C-alpha positions as CSV (number, residue, x, y, z in Angstrom):
1,X,6.4,-16.9,7.6
2,X,9.5,-18.2,9.5
3,X,12.2,-16.9,7.7
4,X,10.7,-13.8,5.8
5,X,13.4,-10.5,6.3
6,X,12.5,-7.4,8.1
7,X,14.7,-4.0,7.8
8,X,13.7,-2.3,10.7
9,X,14.4,1.4,10.2
10,X,14.5,3.2,13.1
11,X,15.9,5.5,15.9
12,X,15.0,4.4,18.8
13,X,17.7,2.0,20.3
14,X,15.3,0.6,22.5
15,X,12.7,0.2,20.0
16,X,15.6,-1.7,17.3
17,X,16.2,-4.1,20.3
18,X,12.2,-4.8,21.6
19,X,12.1,-5.5,17.5
20,X,14.5,-6.9,16.9
21,X,13.9,-9.5,19.7
22,X,10.5,-10.3,19.8
23,X,10.5,-11.1,16.3
24,X,13.6,-13.0,15.9
25,X,12.4,-15.9,18.2
26,X,8.8,-15.8,15.5
27,X,10.1,-17.1,13.1
28,X,11.4,-13.4,11.1
29,X,15.4,-12.6,10.1
30,X,15.9,-8.9,11.6
31,X,17.7,-6.4,10.4
32,X,18.2,-3.3,12.3
33,X,19.5,0.3,11.7
34,X,19.0,3.9,13.0
35,X,18.3,6.5,10.1
36,X,16.1,6.2,6.3
37,X,20.3,7.1,4.9
38,X,21.2,4.0,6.6
39,X,17.9,2.3,5.8
40,X,18.2,2.9,2.4
41,X,22.1,1.3,1.8
42,X,20.3,-1.6,3.8
43,X,17.3,-2.2,1.4
44,X,19.1,-2.2,-1.6
45,X,21.8,-4.6,0.1
46,X,19.8,-6.8,2.3
47,X,16.4,-6.9,-0.5
48,X,13.7,-7.2,2.4
49,X,10.4,-9.5,1.7
50,X,8.6,-6.0,4.6
51,X,9.9,-3.1,6.2
52,X,9.4,-1.5,10.2
53,X,9.5,2.3,9.3
54,X,9.8,5.1,12.1
55,X,8.7,9.1,10.9
56,X,10.1,11.3,12.3
57,X,14.4,11.0,11.9
58,X,17.1,12.1,11.5
59,X,19.7,12.3,7.9
60,X,16.4,10.9,6.0
61,X,12.6,10.3,7.4
62,X,10.4,7.8,6.8
63,X,8.9,9.9,4.3
64,X,11.9,10.7,2.0
65,X,12.6,6.7,2.4
66,X,9.1,6.4,0.9
67,X,9.6,8.4,-2.3
68,X,13.0,6.4,-3.1
69,X,11.9,2.7,-2.0
70,X,7.9,3.3,-4.3
71,X,10.7,4.9,-7.6
72,X,12.3,1.5,-7.5
73,X,10.5,-1.1,-5.3
74,X,7.0,-2.5,-4.3
75,X,7.9,-3.9,-1.0
76,X,5.9,-3.5,1.6
77,X,6.6,-0.9,4.3
78,X,4.6,-0.5,7.4
79,X,4.9,2.4,9.3
80,X,5.9,2.7,12.8
81,X,4.0,6.6,14.2
82,X,4.0,8.8,17.2
83,X,2.2,10.9,14.9
84,X,-2.0,10.5,15.9
85,X,-3.0,13.5,13.2
86,X,-5.5,11.6,10.6
87,X,-3.9,14.2,8.0
88,X,-0.5,12.6,8.3
89,X,-1.8,8.9,9.0
90,X,-3.5,9.9,5.6
91,X,-0.2,11.4,3.8
92,X,1.9,8.1,5.2
93,X,-0.6,6.0,2.8
94,X,-0.3,8.7,0.0
95,X,3.4,7.9,-0.1
96,X,3.8,4.7,-0.6
97,X,3.1,3.0,3.4
98,X,1.1,-0.4,3.0
99,X,0.1,0.1,7.3
100,X,1.1,1.9,9.7
101,X,0.9,1.0,13.5
102,X,0.8,4.2,16.0
103,X,3.3,4.5,19.0
104,X,3.7,3.2,22.1
105,X,2.0,-0.4,20.3
106,X,1.7,-4.0,20.6
107,X,3.8,-6.7,19.8
108,X,1.0,-9.3,19.0
109,X,-1.2,-6.9,17.0
110,X,2.7,-4.7,15.6
111,X,3.0,-9.3,14.0
112,X,-0.9,-9.8,13.2
113,X,0.0,-6.8,11.2
114,X,3.0,-7.8,9.4
115,X,1.0,-11.4,8.5
116,X,-1.7,-9.7,7.5
117,X,0.9,-7.4,4.8
118,X,2.5,-9.7,4.1
119,X,-0.5,-12.8,2.9
120,X,-1.5,-10.1,0.9
121,X,2.5,-9.7,-0.7
122,X,2.7,-13.4,-1.8
123,X,-0.9,-14.4,-2.4
124,X,-1.0,-16.3,-6.1
125,X,-1.9,-14.2,-9.5
126,X,-5.4,-14.0,-10.9
127,X,-6.0,-16.4,-14.0
128,X,-5.5,-13.3,-16.2
129,X,-2.6,-10.5,-16.8
130,X,-4.4,-8.3,-18.1
131,X,-7.9,-6.5,-17.2
132,X,-9.3,-4.1,-19.5
133,X,-12.7,-2.5,-20.0
134,X,-12.7,0.7,-22.3
135,X,-9.7,2.7,-22.1
136,X,-7.9,1.1,-19.5
137,X,-5.3,-1.6,-19.5
138,X,-4.7,-3.5,-16.5
139,X,-1.4,-5.5,-16.8
140,X,-1.2,-7.8,-13.2
141,X,1.6,-9.4,-14.2
142,X,4.0,-6.7,-15.1
143,X,2.4,-4.4,-12.7
144,X,1.5,-1.4,-15.1
145,X,-1.2,0.4,-16.1
146,X,-2.2,2.5,-19.8
147,X,-5.3,4.6,-20.6
148,X,-6.2,4.4,-24.6
149,X,-2.4,3.1,-24.8
150,X,-1.1,6.1,-22.5
151,X,0.8,5.0,-19.4
152,X,-0.1,5.5,-16.4
153,X,2.0,6.1,-13.2
154,X,0.4,4.6,-10.3
155,X,0.9,4.1,-7.0
156,X,0.9,0.6,-5.4
157,X,-2.4,1.3,-3.1
158,X,-3.7,3.1,-7.2
159,X,-3.3,0.0,-8.4
160,X,-4.9,-1.5,-6.1
161,X,-8.2,0.2,-6.2
162,X,-7.6,-0.2,-9.6
163,X,-7.9,-3.7,-10.2
164,X,-10.4,-4.9,-6.9
165,X,-12.9,-2.2,-8.7
166,X,-11.8,-3.8,-12.2
167,X,-12.3,-7.1,-11.5
168,X,-15.6,-6.8,-11.1
169,X,-17.7,-3.7,-12.5
170,X,-20.4,-2.6,-11.0
171,X,-19.8,-4.2,-8.1
172,X,-20.8,-1.4,-5.7
173,X,-17.3,-1.1,-2.3
174,X,-18.5,0.5,0.3
175,X,-15.1,2.8,1.5
176,X,-14.8,0.0,4.3
177,X,-14.5,-2.9,1.7
178,X,-12.3,-0.6,-0.5
179,X,-9.7,0.2,2.6
180,X,-10.1,-3.4,3.5
181,X,-9.0,-4.9,0.5
182,X,-5.6,-3.0,0.1
183,X,-4.2,-2.1,3.3
184,X,-5.3,-6.1,4.2
185,X,-6.6,-5.0,7.9
186,X,-10.4,-2.8,7.8
187,X,-9.9,0.4,9.7
188,X,-13.1,2.3,10.2
189,X,-11.9,5.6,12.0
190,X,-10.2,5.7,8.8
191,X,-11.8,4.8,6.1
192,X,-12.7,8.2,3.8
193,X,-8.8,8.0,3.3
194,X,-10.5,5.6,1.0
195,X,-12.3,9.7,-0.8
196,X,-8.7,10.8,-1.2
197,X,-6.9,7.7,-3.0
198,X,-9.5,7.5,-5.3
199,X,-9.7,11.3,-6.2
200,X,-6.1,10.8,-6.9
201,X,-6.7,7.9,-9.1
202,X,-9.5,9.3,-11.4
203,X,-7.2,12.1,-11.8
204,X,-4.2,9.9,-13.6
205,X,-7.3,7.7,-15.6
206,X,-10.1,9.7,-16.4
207,X,-10.5,11.7,-19.7
208,X,-12.6,14.9,-17.4
209,X,-11.2,13.5,-13.5
210,X,-14.5,16.1,-12.3
211,X,-18.0,14.1,-14.3
212,X,-15.7,10.5,-13.8
213,X,-16.7,8.3,-16.8
214,X,-14.2,4.5,-15.1
215,X,-14.5,5.3,-11.6
216,X,-18.5,5.9,-10.4
217,X,-19.4,7.3,-7.4
218,X,-22.5,5.2,-5.5
219,X,-24.1,7.3,-3.4
220,X,-24.7,6.2,1.0
221,X,-22.1,2.9,-0.5
222,X,-18.8,3.9,-2.4
223,X,-17.8,2.8,-5.6
224,X,-17.5,0.7,-8.5
225,X,-16.2,0.6,-11.6
226,X,-18.5,2.1,-14.4
227,X,-20.5,-2.1,-16.1
228,X,-21.0,-0.7,-19.4
229,X,-17.9,-0.4,-21.1
230,X,-16.3,-2.4,-23.0
231,X,-14.8,-5.8,-21.7
232,X,-11.9,-8.1,-22.3
233,X,-9.4,-10.4,-20.6
234,X,-6.1,-11.7,-21.6
């Protein structure tokens, strides 16, 4: 992890100074900016390995920053948020955040979250570059999904969820297991976030989202990918 570049975007000078000093002593290369507008310029110029992002900021807020970023990049983003309502956390994840931590936070916990997200981002690709089940094709190298030959736009979380389910069709995953896979750290309090991601995923890949063919609900457990589909790998 030494030498990884972290961009901190927060309008509080105290937090920027604190994170810069602490993360630098931990071996990270840190750059800080005061709002999302400057953050966009810094992101494009500096190409960070991870972004720590405040939500409530002047100029361009965290949500707008994430929308702009996810249209161009899959760089990991951890939200630094004073918002404590569960819905705010869900919105942040749906906008493309990889994790979040609520202010005030422990610096040791934040560092652990950073390392976990970076490890997940850096993990080696599986041997097979494509997974094929029925009409669904996941191309892990191109980060592309097609259904019956038509490209489907997925968020990073949706892509990771679909990949996890398709690698072992028929295996029932609990919500906590799926959350742990896509977030790197399991958060029991927001397991139901997975239901929202699955709903969005079904709306994009299922012929009839109300009667899903591919992603099946395993009542009392969680979800699985239908094992009764033609399988192939490349």
